[in-house]
C-alpha positions in Angstrom: 24.5 -2.7 -0.7 24.6 -0.1 -2.8 26.3 1.9 -0.4 28.8 -0.9 0.0 29.3 -1.4 -3.7 29.9 2.7 -4.1 32.4 2.7 -1.2 34.1 -0.2 -2.4 35.3 1.5 -6.2 37.2 4.6 -6.1 36.8 6.4 -9.0 34.6 8.7 -10.9 31.9 6.0 -11.1 32.0 5.5 -7.1 31.8 9.1 -6.7 29.1 9.3 -8.6 27.1 6.2 -7.1 27.5 7.7 -3.7 26.4 11.2 -5.0 23.6 9.7 -6.4 22.5 8.2 -2.8 22.9 11.4 -1.2 20.9 12.6 -3.3 18.0 10.1 -2.9 15.3 11.3 -0.4 14.6 9.4 3.4 12.5 6.8 3.0 10.3 6.4 6.1 10.1 3.1 7.8 8.1 1.2 10.1 9.4 2.6 13.0 9.1 6.4 12.0 6.1 7.2 13.9 4.2 5.6 17.0 0.8 6.1 18.5 0.6 5.8 22.9 -2.0 4.4 25.0 -2.9 3.3 28.3 -3.8 -1.0 28.5 -4.4 -0.9 32.2 -2.6 0.0 35.9 -0.1 -2.3 36.0 3.6 -2.3 35.3 3.4 -4.3 31.4 6.5 -6.4 31.9 6.6 -8.6 28.3 4.5 -8.8 25.2 3.9 -11.5 22.9 2.5 -11.7 19.3 1.0 -15.1 18.1 -1.8 -16.8 16.5 -3.1 -13.4 15.1 -3.0 -12.0 18.9 -1.2 -9.8 21.0 -0.7 -10.9 24.6 0.4 -8.6 27.2 1.2 -9.5 30.7 2.0 -7.7 33.9 3.3 -7.6 37.6 -0.2 -7.9 39.3 -1.2 -10.5 37.4 -3.4 -8.2 34.6 -3.3 -9.7 30.6 -4.3 -8.1 27.8 -4.9 -9.6 24.5 -5.6 -7.7 20.9 -6.2 -9.0 17.7 -4.6 -5.5 16.1 -2.4 -3.8 18.6 -4.8 -0.6 19.4 -7.9 -2.2 20.9 -7.0 -4.2 24.1 -9.3 -6.6 26.3 -8.7 -7.4 30.0 -8.5 -11.5 30.6 -9.1 -13.5 33.5 -5.9 -14.1 34.8 -4.7 -15.6 38.8 -3.6 -12.5 40.2 -1.2 -14.3 42.2 1.1 -14.9 39.5 3.7 -12.1 39.0 4.8 -12.7 35.1 8.0 -10.9 34.1 8.3 -12.6 30.2 5.9 -13.8 28.1 6.5 -15.9 24.6 4.6 -17.9 21.9 5.6 -20.7 19.8 3.6 -23.7 18.8 0.0 -22.7 19.4 0.7 -22.2 23.0 1.7 -18.4 24.8 3.7 -19.2 27.5 4.4 -16.7 30.8 7.0 -16.5 33.3 7.6 -14.9 36.7 6.4 -16.0 40.0 3.8 -17.8 42.5 3.4 -18.5 46.1 4.5 -21.9 47.5 1.5 -23.8 47.7 2.0 -23.8 51.0 2.3 -20.1 51.9 5.5 -18.0 52.4 8.0 -16.9 49.7 7.3 -17.0 46.0 8.8 -19.5 43.6 9.3 -19.3 40.1 5.7 -20.1 37.7 4.9 -20.8 34.7 1.4 -20.7 33.1 0.4 -21.8 29.4 -2.5 -20.5 27.5 -3.5 -21.4 23.6 -5.6 -18.1 23.1 -4.4 -15.5 25.7 -7.6 -16.0 27.7 -7.9 -19.2 29.4 -4.4 -19.7 31.7 -3.0 -23.1 33.4 -0.8 -23.0 35.6 1.7 -26.0 34.3 5.3 -25.3 36.7 6.5 -24.3 39.6 9.9 -24.6 40.9 11.1 -25.0 44.3 14.4 -23.8 43.4 14.0 -20.6 42.5 11.9 -16.9 43.2 11.0 -16.2 39.7 12.2 -16.8 36.2 13.1 -13.9 34.5 12.4 -14.6 30.8 10.7 -17.0 28.4 12.2 -18.0 25.1 11.7 -20.4 22.2 14.7 -21.4 21.5 15.8 -25.0 19.4 12.6 -26.2 19.3 12.2 -25.9 23.0 10.3 -23.2 25.7 13.5 -22.0 27.8 12.8 -20.3 30.6 15.8 -19.1 33.0 15.6 -17.2 37.0 17.0 -17.1 40.1 20.2 -19.2 41.7 20.9 -20.4 38.1 17.6 -22.3 37.4 16.5 -23.4 33.8 13.3 -25.2 32.9 12.8 -26.7 29.4 9.4 -27.8 28.0 8.6 -28.2 23.9 5.1 -28.4 24.5 4.3 -25.6 27.1 2.8 -27.5 29.7 5.4 -30.6 30.6 8.4 -29.1 32.0 12.0 -30.5 32.9 14.5 -28.6 35.3 18.2 -28.7 33.9 20.2 -28.0 37.5 22.9 -25.6 36.9 23.8 -24.0 40.5 27.0 -25.8 40.6 28.1 -23.1 38.4 26.3 -20.4 38.9 24.0 -19.2 41.8 22.7 -15.6 40.8 19.8 -14.2 38.6 19.8 -15.8 34.8 17.8 -12.5 33.0 17.5 -13.9 29.7 18.7 -16.4 27.5 18.9 -16.5 23.5 20.2 -19.9 20.6 22.4 -19.3 17.9 25.1 -20.6 15.7 24.3 -24.0 18.0 25.3 -22.4 21.2 23.0 -21.3 23.8 23.6 -17.7 25.8 22.5 -16.3 29.2 23.0 -13.1 30.3 23.0 -11.9 34.1 23.9 -9.4 36.8 27.3 -7.6 36.9 27.9 -8.3 32.9 28.5 -11.6 33.2 27.6 -14.1 29.8 27.4 -17.5 29.9 27.4 -20.1 26.4 27.0 -23.4 26.7 26.3 -25.8 23.5 24.1 -28.7 25.1 21.9 -26.6 27.8 21.8 -23.1 29.0 23.6 -22.5 32.0 25.6 -26.0 32.0 28.8 -24.0 31.7 32.3 -24.0 34.1 32.8 -20.6 33.7 31.7 -17.3 32.3 32.6 -14.0 30.5 32.5 -10.5 31.4 32.9 -8.2 28.2 31.2 -5.2 31.0 30.5 -4.3 34.3 26.8 -3.6 34.0 23.7 -5.7 34.8 22.9 -7.2 31.7 18.9 -7.0 30.9 18.1 -9.2 27.8 19.2 -10.8 24.7 18.6 -12.3 21.2 19.8 -13.7 18.4 19.0 -12.2 14.5 20.9 -11.6 11.7 23.4 -14.3 12.6 24.8 -12.4 15.4 23.6 -12.2 19.1 22.4 -8.4 20.3 23.0 -8.0 24.4 21.3 -5.1 26.2 21.5 -3.8 29.7 21.9 -0.8 32.3 23.5 2.5 31.6 23.0 2.0 27.8 25.2 -1.1 27.5 24.5 -2.5 23.8 27.3 -5.7 23.0 27.1 -7.6 20.0 28.7 -11.2 18.9 29.1 -13.4 15.6 29.4 -16.4 18.3 28.5 -15.8 22.0 32.3 -15.7 22.8 33.7 -12.6 21.6 31.9 -9.7 22.3 32.0 -5.8 20.8 30.6 -3.4 22.5 28.1 -0.5 20.5 27.8 2.9 20.8 23.9 3.2 21.8 24.1 7.0 22.2 22.1 6.5 25.4 23.1 6.4 29.2 19.1 4.7 30.2 18.7 1.3 31.2 17.7 -0.7 28.3 15.4 -3.5 29.6 14.9 -5.7 26.2 16.0 -6.8 22.6 14.4 -8.0 19.9 14.9 -8.8 16.4 11.9 -8.2 13.5 11.2 -6.8 10.1 14.8 -6.3 9.6 15.7 -4.3 12.8 17.0 -4.9 16.0 14.9 -2.7 18.3 15.3 -1.9 22.0 13.4 -0.8 24.5 14.2 0.7 28.1 14.0 3.4 30.6 12.5 6.9 29.8 10.7 5.7 27.3 13.7 4.7 25.2 13.3 3.0 22.1 16.7 2.5 19.8 16.8 0.5 16.7 19.5 -0.9 14.2 19.7 -2.8 11.0 23.2 -4.3 11.9 23.4 -3.8 15.5 26.1 -1.4 15.3 24.7 1.8 14.5 21.8 2.8 16.6 19.1 5.6 15.7 17.1 6.7 18.7 13.0 6.9 18.2 10.4 8.7 19.6 7.7 6.3 21.0 5.7 9.3 22.5 6.1 8.6 26.2 8.7 8.8 28.8 7.4 5.9 30.9 10.0 3.2 30.9 9.2 0.4 28.5 9.8 -3.4 29.2 9.4 -5.4 27.2 8.7 -5.5 22.9 7.3 -7.3 20.1 6.4 -7.8 16.5 3.4 -8.7 14.4 0.8 -7.7 11.7 3.4 -5.0 10.6 4.1 -3.0 14.0 6.7 -2.8 16.6 4.7 -3.0 20.3 6.6 -1.9 23.3 4.8 -1.8 27.0 5.9 -0.8 30.6 5.4 1.0 33.3 1.3 2.4 34.4 -0.1 0.7 31.3 1.8 2.2 28.6 1.6 1.1 25.5 3.6 2.8 21.9 2.5 0.9 18.8 4.4 1.6 15.3 2.1 2.9 12.8 4.6 3.6 9.9 1.8 6.6 9.4 2.2 9.2 6.9 0.0 11.8 6.4 -2.5 12.1 3.0 -0.9 12.9 0.1 -2.6 14.1 -2.8 -1.2 12.7 -6.2 -4.2 13.3 -8.6 -6.2 16.1 -7.7 -9.9 16.0 -8.7 -11.0 15.1 -12.0 -12.1 16.2 -14.1 -10.7 19.7 -13.2 -13.0 22.3 -14.4 -16.2 21.5 -16.7 -19.3 22.6 -18.3 -22.3 20.3 -18.6 -25.9 20.4 -19.1 -28.4 20.6 -16.4 -29.8 17.1 -16.0 -26.6 15.5 -16.4 -24.2 13.2 -14.7 -20.7 13.8 -13.5 -18.1 11.6 -11.5 -15.3 13.5 -9.9 -12.5 11.2 -8.5 -9.1 11.8 -6.5 -6.1 9.3 -5.7 -4.9 10.0 -2.9 -1.8 7.9 -0.4 -1.2 7.6 3.3 -1.3 5.5 6.1 -3.5 4.2 8.0 -6.8 4.3 6.2 -7.6 7.5 4.4 -10.9 9.3 4.9 -12.6 11.2 2.0 -15.1 13.6 2.5 -15.8 16.1 -1.2 -17.6 19.7 -0.4 -18.7 21.9 -2.4 -17.8 26.1 -2.1 -16.2 24.8 1.3 -19.5 23.2 2.6 -19.7 19.0 3.1 -21.5 17.5 1.0 -24.1 14.5 3.0 -22.8 11.2 1.8 -19.9 12.0 0.0 -17.4 9.9 1.7 -15.0 7.6 -1.0 -12.5 8.7 -3.7 -15.0 9.4 -6.3 -17.8 11.3 -5.9 -21.3 11.0 -8.7 -23.3 13.8 -9.1 -26.7 12.6 -10.7 -29.1 15.2 -12.3 -26.9 18.2 -12.1 -28.7 21.4 -11.8 -27.6 25.0 -11.7 -27.7 25.6 -8.0 -24.9 23.1 -8.3 -22.8 24.8 -9.7 -19.1 26.1 -8.2 -15.9 24.5 -6.4 -15.6 21.1 -5.8 -12.7 19.7 -3.5 -12.1 16.6 -1.7 -10.9 16.3 2.1 -8.8 13.7 2.6 -7.9 12.8 6.1 -6.2 9.9 8.4 -4.7 10.0 12.2 -1.6 11.5 10.8 -2.9 14.4 9.0 -5.6 16.3 6.6 -5.3 17.3 3.1 -7.6 19.5 0.9 -7.5 18.7 -2.9 -7.0 21.5 -5.4 -10.7 22.9 -6.7 -12.4 21.9 -9.7 -14.9 24.2 -11.0 -18.3 22.8 -12.0 -21.0 24.8 -14.7 -23.8 23.4 -14.9 -26.0 25.2 -17.6 -29.4 25.7 -17.8 -31.9 24.6 -21.0 -31.7 26.6 -23.8 -34.8 27.5 -24.3 -34.5 30.8 -26.7 -35.0 30.0 -30.9 -32.2 31.0 -33.2 -33.0 33.7 -35.8 -32.9 33.0 -39.5 -33.2 35.3 -42.6 -33.1 35.2 -46.1 -31.2 38.0 -47.6 -31.3 37.0 -51.3 -33.8 36.6 -52.9 -36.1 39.8 -52.3 -40.1 39.7 -52.2 -41.1 39.3 -55.8 -37.6 39.9 -57.1 -37.4 38.9 -61.2 -34.7 36.8 -62.2 -33.5 35.7 -66.0 -31.1 33.1 -64.9 -32.0 29.4 -63.7 -29.3 29.2 -61.4 -29.8 31.0 -58.6 -28.1 31.6 -55.3 -29.6 31.7 -52.0 -28.5 33.9 -49.5 -28.8 34.4 -45.8 -27.9 35.3 -41.9 -28.7 33.1 -38.8 -27.8 33.8 -35.3 -28.6 32.1 -31.6 -27.9 33.1 -28.1 -25.6 29.8 -27.9 -24.7 28.4 -30.9 -26.7 27.6 -34.4 -26.1 24.1 -35.2 -27.5 23.9 -39.3 -29.5 25.8 -41.6 -31.4 24.4 -44.3 -33.9 25.6 -47.1 -36.5 24.5 -49.2 -37.2 25.5 -52.9 -41.1 25.3 -54.1 -41.4 23.0 -51.2 -39.3 20.4 -51.7 -37.6 18.4 -49.2 -35.0 20.2 -46.8 -31.6 20.9 -48.2 -28.7 21.6 -46.2 -26.9 24.8 -46.6 -23.0 25.7 -46.2 -21.2 28.3 -44.3 -17.8 29.6 -43.4 -18.7 31.8 -40.7 -20.9 29.5 -38.4 -23.7 30.2 -39.9 -23.6 34.2 -39.4 -24.2 34.1 -43.3 -24.4 31.1 -45.2 -25.6 30.4 -48.9 -27.1 27.4 -50.9 -27.4 27.7 -55.0 -30.6 26.5 -56.3 -31.9 26.0 -59.9 -35.3 28.2 -60.5 -38.6 26.8 -62.2 -40.1 29.3 -65.2 -42.8 31.0 -63.3 -43.3 31.4 -59.8 -40.8 30.3 -57.1 -40.8 30.2 -53.2 -38.2 29.3 -50.6 -38.0 29.0 -47.2 -34.9 28.9 -44.7 -34.8 27.1 -40.6 -32.5 27.3 -38.7 -31.9 24.7 -35.7 -29.6 25.5 -32.8 -27.3 23.1 -30.5 -30.1 23.1 -28.0 -32.2 21.2 -31.0 -34.6 24.4 -30.8 -35.6 25.3 -34.3 -37.4 28.2 -36.2 -38.0 29.0 -39.9 -37.6 32.1 -42.0 -40.7 34.1 -44.0 -41.3 32.5 -47.0 -39.9 34.0 -50.1 -41.7 34.5 -53.6 -39.9 35.7 -56.7 -40.3 35.2 -60.4 -37.9 33.6 -63.3 -38.6 34.5 -66.5 -36.1 32.3 -69.0 
């Protein structure tokens, strides 16, 4: 939207807008990163998502089910069923393919239904076609298309009726979609059939290409068709078609629209995406095996293919430490508590491991680390290693100094008066010095056993003083100093005389 506005404004403001867009960093999307694996040995032809489950079906009757796209379980399925497509809607998975005739011999089109991907029921066999190649939920109805122009429909996936289109078409229907009140069917030799009534019921066909067409989807207001030799066609109405540049010569087998993207899969691990059906970007799923089906759910695109291949878009980003360990560097007394914390981003889930001087701290595996009753030996540099499946990041170090208890008392001395000094004025300025290995907290004095009174200092108690009023005759004075650790010490008692 912003780019379009920029282009429509040709003045200085428009050029400035385009420059700002060019300076913006590229934003990662859900198709940037993929996880690869193998969920079986079958050729998996299709995959669907529904009821918080992914269900993949294969040529040799294999069915795999997953609740998260990463962990898959094998389910019991009739191995006689060759599944070629699967769809989900209204609480039902429907698998389409072929099945042996009841009396033996060749295969015929078959449909099976399951509520959970685990327990399946054969709900329909067609004596008119050898196989169903696609099934989709269109216009509030399941629609299955296959050989010899055969079409079957069901509102619930269990009770099926057939639409006989053989009079108009006698070849394979590979895919079907519905949009803008029109059914569109794709077939070999670049043929496209449209009908506002039922799929396949038409008096003619379009041939916008000579390539075999394999898949179709309606999404974001338009039809998108894919086929052999990298063929991609788009149409707003099913009648007027435009060939798009895919950037590949590989066969393209399936297309969906989800999360704001058209996504296409095909031969040799091909994955293409487009926000508009016109501009296509090649993605790297991490496999060169042919992919035959694709779906979207739980924030992931999931593609399946030959040899049990599965590719899952993970939207992974490596860990990024946005706020390093706090506090950065500090000193605390022995026996104190301190909490370190770090802030990091990344996907999928991050893990944490705190370290002291490069060695792992047992049990320190969250974004915060609580150090209780700190001891001198726990002084050092604290770091945290943040990981996920896409990368590792180690934080900057936070230096901790654990200060041992201070048991050494301060020193305090009376400099004036001198012992036995004689004085003839009632006011007297007491003077002294104090020091400590850490720091002096305060100095107090007592004259003639009176309560302790604070002295004053302008140089952190290196020198201190206090003005006192003497009594006639003998006077006694004593000083005391306290350090920041609470250690206390007393000066020598000094006696001196005041004679008015």
